C-alpha positions in Angstrom: 116.8 90.5 107.4 114.1 93.1 107.3 112.9 92.9 103.6 109.8 91.1 104.4 108.6 94.6 106.3 108.7 96.4 102.9 106.8 93.4 101.1 104.2 93.2 103.6 103.8 96.9 103.5 103.3 96.6 99.8 100.6 94.1 99.9 98.8 96.6 102.2 99.1 99.5 99.5 98.6 97.0 96.4 95.4 95.7 98.2 94.0 99.2 97.7 94.2 100.3 101.4 96.0 103.2 100.2 93.0 104.8 98.2 89.8 105.9 99.8 86.2 106.6 98.2 83.6 109.2 99.2 81.3 108.0 102.0 78.1 108.7 103.7 77.5 109.1 107.3 76.4 105.6 108.4 74.8 102.4 106.7 77.6 101.6 104.2 77.4 98.3 102.2 80.0 95.9 100.8 80.1 98.2 97.5 81.2 101.1 99.7 83.9 99.2 101.5 85.3 97.6 98.4 85.3 100.8 96.9 87.2 102.4 99.8 89.7 99.8 100.2 90.1 99.1 96.3 91.9 101.0 93.6 95.2 100.1 91.9 98.3 99.9 93.7 101.8 99.1 93.5 101.8 95.6 92.0 98.2 95.3 91.7 95.7 96.1 88.9 92.6 97.7 89.7 90.6 94.3 89.3 93.2 92.6 91.5 92.8 95.3 94.2 88.9 95.3 94.1 89.2 91.6 94.2 91.5 91.7 97.2 89.1 94.4 99.1 86.2 92.2 98.2 88.0 89.4 99.9 88.6 91.3 103.0 85.2 92.6 103.4 83.7 89.3 103.0 85.8 87.7 105.5 85.2 90.3 108.2 81.7 91.0 107.0 80.0 94.5 106.7 78.3 94.3 109.9 81.7 94.0 111.9 83.0 96.7 109.9 80.2 98.9 110.6 80.2 98.0 114.2 83.6 99.1 114.5 83.1 102.3 112.7 85.5 101.0 110.2 84.6 103.3 107.3 85.6 106.5 108.9 88.6 105.1 110.1 89.7 103.9 106.7 89.1 107.2 105.2 91.4 108.8 107.9 94.2 106.3 107.8 93.8 104.3 104.3 97.2 102.6 104.8 96.1 101.2 108.1 95.5 97.5 109.1 92.5 96.0 110.2 93.6 96.5 113.9 93.8 100.2 113.0 90.2 100.1 111.8 89.0 98.5 114.9 88.4 95.2 113.5 89.8 91.7 114.8 89.4 88.4 113.1 89.7 84.8 114.2 92.4 82.4 113.0 89.7 80.9 110.7 89.0 84.2 109.2 92.7 84.9 108.7 92.8 81.5 106.8 90.0 82.5 104.7 91.4 86.0 104.0 94.8 84.2 102.8 93.0 81.9 100.6 90.8 84.7 99.2 93.6 87.2 98.6 95.2 84.2 96.9 92.3 84.0 94.5 93.1 87.5 93.5 96.7 87.3 92.8 99.6 84.6 93.6 100.8 86.1 97.0 103.9 83.9 96.8 105.0 85.3 93.4 104.0 88.8 94.4 106.1 88.3 97.4 109.1 86.9 95.7 108.8 90.1 93.2 108.5 92.3 96.1 111.6 91.0 97.7 113.5 91.7 94.3 112.0 95.2 93.8 113.2 95.9 97.3 116.7 95.3 96.1 117.4 91.4 96.8 118.8 89.5 94.1 116.5 87.6 92.0 118.2 84.3 92.9 118.3 85.4 96.3 114.5 86.3 96.4 113.9 82.7 95.0 116.0 80.9 97.5 114.2 83.0 100.3 110.6 82.0 99.0 111.7 78.4 98.5 112.5 78.1 102.2 109.3 79.8 103.5 106.6 77.2 104.0 102.9 78.1 103.0 102.1 78.4 106.7 104.8 81.1 107.6 103.9 82.9 104.3 100.4 82.9 105.4 101.1 84.2 108.8 103.2 86.9 107.3 100.4 87.9 104.8 97.6 87.8 107.4 99.5 89.5 110.1 100.4 92.3 107.7 96.9 92.8 106.8 95.6 92.6 110.4 98.3 94.2 112.6 100.7 95.8 110.0 104.3 96.1 110.5 104.1 96.2 114.2 102.5 93.0 114.1 105.2 91.5 112.0 107.9 92.9 114.4 106.0 91.5 117.4 106.1 87.9 116.2 109.6 86.6 116.8 108.6 83.1 115.2 107.9 84.8 111.8 110.8 87.2 112.0 113.1 84.4 112.8 111.8 82.1 110.1 112.2 84.6 107.4 115.5 85.9 108.7 116.8 82.7 108.9 116.0 81.8 105.4 117.5 84.9 104.2 120.6 84.1 106.1 120.7 80.6 104.9 120.4 81.8 101.1 122.9 84.7 101.6 125.3 82.2 103.1 124.9 79.6 100.3 125.2 82.5 97.6 128.4 83.5 99.3 126.7 86.9 100.2 127.8 88.7 103.5 
């Protein structure tokens, strides 16, 4: 079951990574980065998207973004992940990012809605989300922001947990 890739991709888009703002050559500040990363996206209002962009900038830090030359990379690849922008974060920062994003929008509810929008029956989406524990959901969300779909595909534990939940729910519902 690969539906999580679409949902994770939607998280990137909804967080505003798909919109870019005008920029100067250097010396960008928090507002520049929030503007570049923010903007209403699929499933997110303008306010939620700006909040998510602010959470990301606050966790990573403007200095780290500047050191990586991230602003121009965001302009060139607005749908990219942090690794595409030349930025890496620690596990502790990943936890901070997840918490910050959850303050902007209930990511569990959004993920469930994204599964439904992707074609999974609402009762199956609910079942899958009931079987996904918080550390796994955090792993999916953080990996999608830091490494994109490639990172999700490369993590067999996240994939196996998600696919197992989908298989169990489909079997319980009598769906092949």
